[in-house]
TIRO-2110 file (N, C-alpha, C; in Angstrom, 1 decimal):
// TIRO-2110
-3.2, 1.2, -18.4, N, 1, A
-2.9, 2.3, -17.6, CA, 1, A
-3.0, 2.0, -16.1, C, 1, A
-2.1, 2.5, -15.3, N, 2, A
-2.0, 2.3, -13.9, CA, 2, A
-3.2, 2.9, -13.2, C, 2, A
-3.9, 2.1, -12.4, N, 3, A
-5.0, 2.7, -11.6, CA, 3, A
-4.4, 3.2, -10.3, C, 3, A
-4.9, 4.3, -9.8, N, 4, A
-4.5, 4.9, -8.5, CA, 4, A
-5.6, 4.9, -7.6, C, 4, A
-5.4, 4.3, -6.4, N, 5, A
-6.5, 4.2, -5.3, CA, 5, A
-6.0, 4.9, -4.1, C, 5, A
-6.8, 5.8, -3.6, N, 6, A
-6.5, 6.5, -2.3, CA, 6, A
-7.4, 5.8, -1.2, C, 6, A
-6.8, 5.2, -0.2, N, 7, A
-7.5, 4.6, 0.9, CA, 7, A
-7.3, 5.5, 2.1, C, 7, A
-8.4, 6.1, 2.5, N, 8, A
-8.4, 7.0, 3.6, CA, 8, A
-8.7, 6.2, 4.9, C, 8, A
-7.6, 6.0, 5.7, N, 9, A
-7.7, 5.3, 7.0, CA, 9, A
-8.2, 6.2, 8.1, C, 9, A
-9.5, 6.0, 8.5, N, 10, A
-10.1, 6.8, 9.5, CA, 10, A
-10.5, 5.9, 10.7, C, 10, A
-10.9, 4.7, 10.5, N, 11, A
-11.5, 3.8, 11.5, CA, 11, A
-10.5, 2.8, 12.0, C, 11, A
-9.5, 2.5, 11.1, N, 12, A
-8.5, 1.4, 11.4, CA, 12, A
-7.1, 1.9, 11.1, C, 12, A
-6.2, 1.2, 11.8, N, 13, A
-4.8, 1.6, 11.6, CA, 13, A
-4.2, 0.9, 10.4, C, 13, A
-3.0, 1.3, 10.0, N, 14, A
-2.3, 0.7, 8.9, CA, 14, A
-2.2, -0.8, 9.1, C, 14, A
-1.8, -1.2, 10.3, N, 15, A
-1.7, -2.7, 10.7, CA, 15, A
-3.0, -3.4, 10.5, C, 15, A
-4.1, -2.8, 10.8, N, 16, A
-5.4, -3.4, 10.6, CA, 16, A
-5.8, -3.6, 9.1, C, 16, A
-5.4, -2.7, 8.3, N, 17, A
-5.8, -2.7, 6.9, CA, 17, A
-4.9, -3.4, 6.0, C, 17, A
-3.6, -3.3, 6.1, N, 18, A
-2.7, -3.9, 5.2, CA, 18, A
-2.8, -5.4, 5.0, C, 18, A
-3.0, -6.2, 6.0, N, 19, A
-3.1, -7.6, 5.8, CA, 19, A
-4.3, -8.0, 4.9, C, 19, A
-5.4, -7.4, 5.1, N, 20, A
-6.6, -7.6, 4.3, CA, 20, A
-6.4, -7.2, 2.8, C, 20, A
-5.8, -6.1, 2.6, N, 21, A
-5.5, -5.6, 1.2, CA, 21, A
-4.5, -6.5, 0.5, C, 21, A
-3.5, -6.9, 1.3, N, 22, A
-2.5, -7.8, 0.7, CA, 22, A
-3.1, -9.2, 0.3, C, 22, A
-4.0, -9.7, 1.2, N, 23, A
-4.6, -11.0, 0.9, CA, 23, A
-5.5, -10.8, -0.4, C, 23, A
-6.2, -9.7, -0.5, N, 24, A
-7.0, -9.5, -1.7, CA, 24, A
-6.1, -9.4, -3.0, C, 24, A
-5.0, -8.8, -2.8, N, 25, A
-4.0, -8.8, -4.0, CA, 25, A
-3.6, -10.2, -4.4, C, 25, A
-3.3, -11.0, -3.4, N, 26, A
-2.9, -12.4, -3.7, CA, 26, A
-4.0, -13.2, -4.3, C, 26, A
-5.3, -12.9, -3.9, N, 27, A
-6.4, -13.6, -4.5, CA, 27, A
-6.5, -13.3, -6.0, C, 27, A
-6.1, -12.1, -6.4, N, 28, A
-6.0, -11.7, -7.8, CA, 28, A
-4.8, -12.3, -8.5, C, 28, A
-3.9, -12.9, -7.8, N, 29, A
-2.7, -13.5, -8.4, CA, 29, A
-1.6, -12.5, -8.5, C, 29, A
-1.7, -11.3, -7.8, N, 30, A
-0.8, -10.3, -7.9, CA, 30, A
0.3, -10.4, -6.8, C, 30, A
1.5, -10.1, -7.2, N, 31, A
2.6, -9.9, -6.2, CA, 31, A
2.4, -8.4, -5.7, C, 31, A
2.8, -8.2, -4.5, N, 32, A
2.6, -6.8, -3.9, CA, 32, A
4.0, -6.3, -3.4, C, 32, A
4.1, -5.0, -3.5, N, 33, A
5.2, -4.3, -2.9, CA, 33, A
4.6, -3.3, -1.9, C, 33, A
5.1, -3.2, -0.7, N, 34, A
4.7, -2.3, 0.3, CA, 34, A
5.9, -1.3, 0.6, C, 34, A
5.7, -0.1, 0.2, N, 35, A
6.8, 0.9, 0.4, CA, 35, A
6.5, 1.8, 1.6, C, 35, A
7.4, 1.8, 2.5, N, 36, A
7.3, 2.6, 3.8, CA, 36, A
8.4, 3.7, 3.8, C, 36, A
8.3, 4.6, 4.7, N, 37, A
9.2, 5.7, 4.7, CA, 37, A
10.3, 5.6, 5.7, C, 37, A
10.2, 4.6, 6.7, N, 38, A
11.3, 4.5, 7.7, CA, 38, A
11.5, 3.0, 8.0, C, 38, A
12.8, 2.7, 8.4, N, 39, A
13.2, 1.4, 8.7, CA, 39, A
12.4, 0.9, 9.9, C, 39, A
12.1, 1.7, 10.9, N, 40, A
11.3, 1.3, 12.0, CA, 40, A
9.9, 0.9, 11.7, C, 40, A
9.2, 1.6, 10.8, N, 41, A
7.9, 1.2, 10.4, CA, 41, A
7.9, -0.1, 9.6, C, 41, A
9.0, -0.2, 8.8, N, 42, A
9.1, -1.5, 8.0, CA, 42, A
9.3, -2.7, 8.9, C, 42, A
10.1, -2.5, 9.9, N, 43, A
10.4, -3.6, 10.8, CA, 43, A
9.1, -4.0, 11.6, C, 43, A
8.3, -3.0, 12.0, N, 44, A
7.1, -3.2, 12.8, CA, 44, A
6.1, -3.9, 11.9, C, 44, A
5.9, -3.5, 10.7, N, 45, A
5.0, -4.1, 9.8, CA, 45, A
5.4, -5.5, 9.4, C, 45, A
6.7, -5.7, 9.2, N, 46, A
7.3, -7.1, 9.0, CA, 46, A
6.9, -8.0, 10.1, C, 46, A
7.1, -7.6, 11.4, N, 47, A
6.7, -8.4, 12.5, CA, 47, A
5.2, -8.7, 12.5, C, 47, A
4.4, -7.7, 12.3, N, 48, A
3.0, -7.8, 12.3, CA, 48, A
2.4, -8.8, 11.3, C, 48, A
3.0, -8.8, 10.1, N, 49, A
2.4, -9.7, 9.1, CA, 49, A
2.6, -11.1, 9.4, C, 49, A
3.6, -11.4, 10.2, N, 50, A
3.8, -12.8, 10.7, CA, 50, A
2.8, -13.2, 11.7, C, 50, A
2.2, -12.3, 12.4, N, 51, A
1.4, -12.6, 13.6, CA, 51, A
0.0, -12.0, 13.6, C, 51, A
-0.5, -11.4, 12.6, N, 52, A
-1.7, -10.6, 12.6, CA, 52, A
-2.9, -11.4, 12.9, C, 52, A
-2.8, -12.8, 12.6, N, 53, A
-4.0, -13.6, 12.8, CA, 53, A
-3.5, -14.9, 13.5, C, 53, A
-4.4, -15.4, 14.4, N, 54, A
-4.0, -16.7, 15.0, CA, 54, A
-4.1, -17.9, 14.0, C, 54, A
-4.9, -17.7, 13.0, N, 55, A
-5.2, -18.8, 12.0, CA, 55, A
-4.2, -18.8, 10.9, C, 55, A
-3.6, -17.7, 10.6, N, 56, A
-2.7, -17.7, 9.4, CA, 56, A
-1.6, -16.6, 9.6, C, 56, A
-0.8, -16.5, 8.6, N, 57, A
0.2, -15.5, 8.5, CA, 57, A
0.3, -15.1, 7.0, C, 57, A
1.0, -14.0, 6.7, N, 58, A
1.1, -13.6, 5.3, CA, 58, A
2.6, -13.8, 4.9, C, 58, A
2.8, -14.7, 4.0, N, 59, A
4.2, -14.9, 3.5, CA, 59, A
4.7, -13.6, 2.9, C, 59, A
5.9, -13.2, 3.3, N, 60, A
6.5, -12.0, 2.8, CA, 60, A
7.9, -11.9, 3.2, C, 60, A
8.6, -10.9, 2.7, N, 61, A
10.0, -10.6, 3.1, CA, 61, A
10.3, -9.2, 2.9, C, 61, A
11.5, -8.8, 3.3, N, 62, A
12.0, -7.4, 3.1, CA, 62, A
13.0, -7.4, 2.0, C, 62, A
13.3, -6.2, 1.5, N, 63, A
14.3, -6.2, 0.4, CA, 63, A
15.7, -6.3, 0.9, C, 63, A
15.9, -6.3, 2.2, N, 64, A
17.2, -6.5, 2.8, CA, 64, A
17.6, -8.0, 3.0, C, 64, A
16.6, -8.9, 2.8, N, 65, A
16.8, -10.3, 2.9, CA, 65, A
17.3, -10.9, 1.6, C, 65, A
17.8, -12.1, 1.6, N, 66, A
18.2, -12.8, 0.4, CA, 66, A
17.0, -13.1, -0.5, C, 66, A
17.2, -13.0, -1.8, N, 67, A
16.2, -13.4, -2.8, CA, 67, A
14.9, -12.6, -2.7, C, 67, A
14.9, -11.3, -2.7, N, 68, A
13.7, -10.5, -2.6, CA, 68, A
12.8, -10.8, -3.8, C, 68, A
13.3, -11.1, -4.9, N, 69, A
12.5, -11.4, -6.1, CA, 69, A
11.6, -12.6, -5.9, C, 69, A
11.8, -13.5, -5.0, N, 70, A
11.0, -14.6, -4.7, CA, 70, A
9.8, -14.4, -3.8, C, 70, A
9.7, -13.2, -3.3, N, 71, A
8.7, -12.9, -2.3, CA, 71, A
7.4, -12.5, -2.9, C, 71, A
6.2, -13.1, -2.5, N, 72, A
5.0, -12.7, -3.1, CA, 72, A
4.6, -11.3, -2.6, C, 72, A
5.0, -10.9, -1.4, N, 73, A
4.8, -9.6, -0.8, CA, 73, A
6.2, -9.2, -0.3, C, 73, A
6.6, -8.0, -0.7, N, 74, A
7.9, -7.5, -0.4, CA, 74, A
7.8, -6.1, 0.3, C, 74, A
8.4, -5.9, 1.4, N, 75, A
8.4, -4.6, 2.2, CA, 75, A
9.7, -3.9, 1.8, C, 75, A
9.6, -2.6, 1.5, N, 76, A
10.8, -1.9, 1.0, CA, 76, A
10.8, -0.4, 1.5, C, 76, A
11.9, 0.2, 1.4, N, 77, A
12.0, 1.6, 1.5, CA, 77, A
12.4, 2.2, 0.2, C, 77, A
12.7, 1.4, -0.8, N, 78, A
13.2, 1.9, -2.1, CA, 78, A
12.1, 1.9, -3.2, C, 78, A
12.6, 2.3, -4.4, N, 79, A
11.7, 2.4, -5.5, CA, 79, A
11.7, 1.2, -6.4, C, 79, A
12.7, 0.3, -6.3, N, 80, A
12.8, -0.8, -7.2, CA, 80, A
11.8, -1.8, -7.0, C, 80, A
11.2, -2.3, -8.1, N, 81, A
10.1, -3.3, -8.0, CA, 81, A
10.8, -4.7, -8.1, C, 81, A
11.5, -5.1, -7.0, N, 82, A
12.4, -6.2, -7.0, CA, 82, A
11.7, -7.6, -7.0, C, 82, A
10.4, -7.6, -6.8, N, 83, A
9.6, -8.9, -6.8, CA, 83, A
8.6, -8.9, -8.0, C, 83, A
8.7, -8.0, -8.9, N, 84, A
7.8, -8.0, -10.0, CA, 84, A
6.4, -7.7, -9.6, C, 84, A
6.2, -6.9, -8.7, N, 85, A
4.8, -6.6, -8.1, CA, 85, A
3.9, -6.0, -9.2, C, 85, A
2.6, -6.4, -9.2, N, 86, A
1.6, -5.7, -9.9, CA, 86, A
0.9, -4.6, -9.1, C, 86, A
1.0, -4.8, -7.8, N, 87, A
0.4, -3.9, -6.8, CA, 87, A
1.4, -3.2, -5.9, C, 87, A
1.3, -1.9, -5.8, N, 88, A
2.2, -1.1, -5.0, CA, 88, A
1.4, -0.4, -3.9, C, 88, A
1.7, -0.6, -2.7, N, 89, A
1.1, 0.1, -1.6, CA, 89, A
2.1, 1.1, -1.0, C, 89, A
1.7, 2.4, -0.9, N, 90, A
2.5, 3.4, -0.3, CA, 90, A
1.9, 3.8, 1.0, C, 90, A
2.7, 3.8, 2.1, N, 91, A
2.2, 4.0, 3.4, CA, 91, A
3.2, 4.9, 4.2, C, 91, A
2.6, 5.5, 5.2, N, 92, A
3.4, 6.3, 6.2, CA, 92, A
4.3, 7.4, 5.5, C, 92, A
3.8, 8.0, 4.5, N, 93, A
4.5, 9.1, 3.9, CA, 93, A
5.6, 8.6, 2.8, C, 93, A
5.5, 7.4, 2.4, N, 94, A
6.5, 6.9, 1.4, CA, 94, A
6.3, 7.7, 0.1, C, 94, A
7.4, 8.0, -0.5, N, 95, A
7.4, 8.8, -1.8, CA, 95, A
6.8, 8.0, -3.0, C, 95, A
6.2, 8.7, -3.9, N, 96, A
5.7, 8.1, -5.1, CA, 96, A
6.9, 7.7, -5.9, C, 96, A
6.9, 6.5, -6.6, N, 97, A
8.0, 6.1, -7.5, CA, 97, A
8.0, 7.0, -8.7, C, 97, A
9.1, 7.1, -9.4, N, 98, A
9.2, 7.8, -10.6, CA, 98, A
8.4, 7.2, -11.7, C, 98, A
8.3, 5.9, -11.7, N, 99, A
7.6, 5.2, -12.8, CA, 99, A
6.5, 4.4, -12.3, C, 99, A
5.3, 4.9, -12.4, N, 100, A
4.1, 4.3, -12.0, CA, 100, A
3.6, 3.2, -13.0, C, 100, A
4.1, 3.3, -14.2, N, 101, A
3.6, 2.4, -15.3, CA, 101, A
4.0, 0.9, -15.1, C, 101, A
4.9, 0.6, -14.2, N, 102, A
5.3, -0.8, -14.0, CA, 102, A
4.3, -1.5, -13.1, C, 102, A
3.3, -0.8, -12.6, N, 103, A
2.3, -1.4, -11.7, CA, 103, A
0.9, -1.4, -12.4, C, 103, A
0.1, -2.4, -12.1, N, 104, A
-1.3, -2.3, -12.5, CA, 104, A
-2.1, -1.4, -11.6, C, 104, A
-1.7, -1.4, -10.3, N, 105, A
-2.5, -0.6, -9.4, CA, 105, A
-1.5, -0.1, -8.3, C, 105, A
-1.7, 1.2, -7.9, N, 106, A
-1.0, 1.8, -6.8, CA, 106, A
-2.0, 2.3, -5.8, C, 106, A
-1.8, 2.0, -4.5, N, 107, A
-2.7, 2.4, -3.5, CA, 107, A
-1.9, 3.3, -2.5, C, 107, A
-2.4, 4.5, -2.3, N, 108, A
-1.9, 5.3, -1.2, CA, 108, A
-2.7, 5.1, 0.0, C, 108, A
-2.1, 4.6, 1.1, N, 109, A
-2.8, 4.4, 2.4, CA, 109, A
-2.6, 5.6, 3.3, C, 109, A
-3.7, 6.3, 3.4, N, 110, A
-3.6, 7.7, 4.0, CA, 110, A
-4.1, 7.7, 5.4, C, 110, A
-3.3, 8.1, 6.3, N, 111, A
-3.8, 8.3, 7.7, CA, 111, A
-4.6, 9.5, 7.9, C, 111, A
-5.9, 9.3, 8.0, N, 112, A
-6.8, 10.5, 8.1, CA, 112, A
-6.7, 11.3, 9.3, C, 112, A
-5.9, 10.8, 10.3, N, 113, A
-5.7, 11.6, 11.5, CA, 113, A
-4.5, 12.5, 11.4, C, 113, A
-3.8, 12.5, 10.3, N, 114, A
-2.6, 13.3, 10.1, CA, 114, A
-2.9, 14.4, 9.1, C, 114, A
-3.1, 15.6, 9.6, N, 115, A
-3.5, 16.7, 8.7, CA, 115, A
-2.5, 17.0, 7.6, C, 115, A
-1.2, 16.8, 7.9, N, 116, A
-0.2, 17.0, 6.9, CA, 116, A
-0.3, 16.0, 5.8, C, 116, A
-0.6, 14.7, 6.2, N, 117, A
-0.7, 13.6, 5.2, CA, 117, A
-2.0, 13.9, 4.4, C, 117, A
-3.0, 14.3, 5.0, N, 118, A
-4.2, 14.6, 4.2, CA, 118, A
-4.0, 15.7, 3.2, C, 118, A
-3.3, 16.8, 3.6, N, 119, A
-3.0, 17.9, 2.7, CA, 119, A
-2.1, 17.4, 1.5, C, 119, A
-1.1, 16.6, 1.8, N, 120, A
-0.2, 16.1, 0.8, CA, 120, A
-1.0, 15.2, -0.2, C, 120, A
-1.9, 14.4, 0.4, N, 121, A
-2.7, 13.5, -0.5, CA, 121, A
-3.6, 14.3, -1.4, C, 121, A
-4.2, 15.4, -0.9, N, 122, A
-5.0, 16.2, -1.8, CA, 122, A
-4.2, 16.7, -3.0, C, 122, A
-3.0, 17.2, -2.7, N, 123, A
-2.1, 17.7, -3.8, CA, 123, A
-1.7, 16.5, -4.7, C, 123, A
-1.5, 15.3, -4.2, N, 124, A
-1.2, 14.2, -5.0, CA, 124, A
-2.4, 13.9, -5.9, C, 124, A
-3.5, 13.9, -5.4, N, 125, A
-4.8, 13.6, -6.1, CA, 125, A
-4.9, 14.6, -7.3, C, 125, A
-4.7, 15.9, -7.0, N, 126, A
-4.8, 16.9, -8.1, CA, 126, A
-3.8, 16.6, -9.2, C, 126, A
-2.5, 16.4, -8.8, N, 127, A
-1.4, 16.2, -9.7, CA, 127, A
-1.7, 14.9, -10.6, C, 127, A
-2.0, 13.8, -10.0, N, 128, A
-2.2, 12.6, -10.7, CA, 128, A
-3.4, 12.7, -11.6, C, 128, A
-4.5, 13.3, -11.1, N, 129, A
-5.7, 13.4, -12.0, CA, 129, A
-5.5, 14.3, -13.2, C, 129, A
-4.8, 15.4, -12.9, N, 130, A
-4.5, 16.3, -14.1, CA, 130, A
-3.5, 15.7, -15.1, C, 130, A
-2.8, 14.6, -14.6, N, 131, A
-1.9, 13.9, -15.5, CA, 131, A
-2.6, 12.8, -16.3, C, 131, A
-3.9, 12.7, -16.1, N, 132, A
-4.8, 11.8, -16.9, CA, 132, A
-4.9, 10.4, -16.3, C, 132, A
-4.4, 10.1, -15.1, N, 133, A
-4.4, 8.8, -14.5, CA, 133, A
-5.8, 8.6, -13.9, C, 133, A
-6.3, 7.3, -13.9, N, 134, A
-7.6, 7.0, -13.3, CA, 134, A
-7.4, 7.0, -11.8, C, 134, A
-8.0, 7.9, -11.0, N, 135, A
-7.8, 8.0, -9.6, CA, 135, A
-9.1, 7.8, -8.9, C, 135, A
-9.1, 7.0, -7.9, N, 136, A
-10.3, 6.8, -7.1, CA, 136, A
-10.0, 7.0, -5.6, C, 136, A
-11.1, 7.3, -4.9, N, 137, A
-11.0, 7.6, -3.4, CA, 137, A
-11.9, 6.6, -2.7, C, 137, A
-11.3, 5.9, -1.7, N, 138, A
-12.0, 4.9, -0.9, CA, 138, A
-12.0, 5.2, 0.6, C, 138, A
-13.2, 5.1, 1.2, N, 139, A
-13.3, 5.3, 2.6, CA, 139, A
-14.1, 4.1, 3.2, C, 139, A
-13.9, 3.9, 4.5, N, 140, A
-14.7, 2.8, 5.1, CA, 140, A
-16.0, 3.3, 5.6, C, 140, A
-17.0, 2.4, 5.5, N, 141, A
-18.3, 2.8, 6.0, CA, 141, A
-18.4, 2.4, 7.5, C, 141, A
-19.5, 2.5, 8.1, N, 142, A
-19.7, 2.2, 9.6, CA, 142, A
-19.4, 0.7, 9.9, C, 142, A
-19.6, -0.2, 8.9, N, 143, A
-19.3, -1.6, 9.2, CA, 143, A
-17.8, -1.9, 8.8, C, 143, A
-17.0, -1.0, 8.4, N, 144, A
-15.6, -1.2, 8.1, CA, 144, A
-15.4, -1.7, 6.7, C, 144, A
-16.4, -1.7, 5.8, N, 145, A
-16.2, -2.1, 4.4, CA, 145, A
-15.7, -0.9, 3.6, C, 145, A
-14.9, -1.1, 2.6, N, 146, A
-14.4, -0.1, 1.8, CA, 146, A
-15.4, 0.3, 0.8, C, 146, A
-15.7, 1.6, 0.6, N, 147, A
-16.7, 2.1, -0.3, CA, 147, A
-16.0, 3.2, -1.2, C, 147, A
-16.2, 3.1, -2.5, N, 148, A
-15.7, 4.1, -3.4, CA, 148, A
-16.5, 5.4, -3.2, C, 148, A
-15.8, 6.5, -2.9, N, 149, A
-16.5, 7.8, -2.7, CA, 149, A
-16.2, 8.8, -3.8, C, 149, A
-15.2, 8.5, -4.6, N, 150, A
-14.9, 9.5, -5.7, CA, 150, A
-14.0, 8.7, -6.7, C, 150, A
END
C-alpha cells in the first residue's frame, strides 16, 4: 500500500529541502518523480538541482527532454510515471495523480507560509486518511531534522 507523507516546510524552502529528499530516495534505490504546478517552477528547480552544492549535483531530467524513462529523477507537470519512479514528490500545488498505487511513497511538500496550501493539505489529509491510506505528517525541529509529528 502506498505510504503518504506530508512534509510541512516552515524553516526551509522547497529548493533547500528537495535535494536532500531526492538523495535519500536514491540511497534507497528508488527512482523519483517531482511533480510541479508550473513550467516556471519546474525550470527553476531544474537549474537548482544542477548547482545546489559545490561538491555535487543531482542527476535528473525533465519530461520534455529525450528519454525521460532513463532519468533517476524526473521533473514533470504531468501525471505519467515516465521513469518508473517509486517515489513521487508533489510540490507548489501540483495535483494528486489519479493512481497513487503505482508509487511506494508519495510526499506532499507543503509551504507552511501559504495559508491556502495549508488548508488544502488539511483537506487532502482527511480525504486520504478516510480512504484508508497510511498518512504521516513530518515537520522540522529546531536543528532542521525531520520529525514525525502524526
